[in-house]
N, C-alpha and C positions, 0 to 999 in steps of 0.2 A: 409261493416262492420258497426256496430252500437255501439256507445259509449254513454252511459247515455241518450238514447232516440234520439240521433242524428245520422242520416245516414250519413256516410262518404264514397264517392265513388271516388276512385283514378283512376278509369278506364274510366270515362265518356268522356274524351277528344277523345278517340278512334273513336267515332261516327262522329266526324268532318272530319275525313280523309278516312273513308270507302267510297267505291263507293255507289251512291245512290241506284243502282239496288240490293245491298246487304242488304238494310235496309227497314224496314216497314215505312209506312207514319207516324206512331205514333212517330218513332224516328226522321224522317226527319223534321217534324213539330217543334221539339223542338231544333233544331240546332240554334246557336252554343252552344256547352256544355263547361262548364268551365273545366280547368285542374283537379281541386279538387272540388267536388260538395258536399255541406253539407246542410242538411235540417232535419227538424223534421221528424222522421221516419213515423209518422202517416200521414204526408202530402206529402210524397214522391210519385211521379208519377210512380215509377217502377211497381206497381201492375197493372197499366193501359197499360204498355208497354210490359212487359215480362210475359210469362206464367210459366216459370220455375224460381222460386225465392227460394233462401236460405237466412237465416238470420244468420249472424255471430255477435253475441252480445259479445262485449269485455268489460271487467271492466276497471276502470280508471287506474289501475296500470299494465294493459296489462299482467296480470299473465298467460294468456293462451298462450303467445308467448313463448312457451318452445322450446327446440330443436326438440322434437318429433312432436309438433304442426306445426313447420316450415317445417319439412319433409313431413308431411301429405299435407300441402298446395302446396309444390313443386311437389308432386306426382299428385295431382289434376290438376295442371297447365300443366304438361307434358302430362297428359291424354287428356286434351282439345286441345292441340297442335297436337296430333297424330290422 
């Protein structure tokens, strides 16, 4: 998620616990990852690590976090799991 030009990644710590054979060298070389990773969006290494990127830009008031928005994220999450 991106807020006011800052990338906030609350999932980065998962790369510390995944088996090495499941990860690319780009990710392994950057271990350990913090539980919450924040960086200027233009400086984030994500573009060098991942080929499929989506940007979720959130305003300061989090007005996008509506019930329907939550349901959409929940659906995407369960699609990833299946």
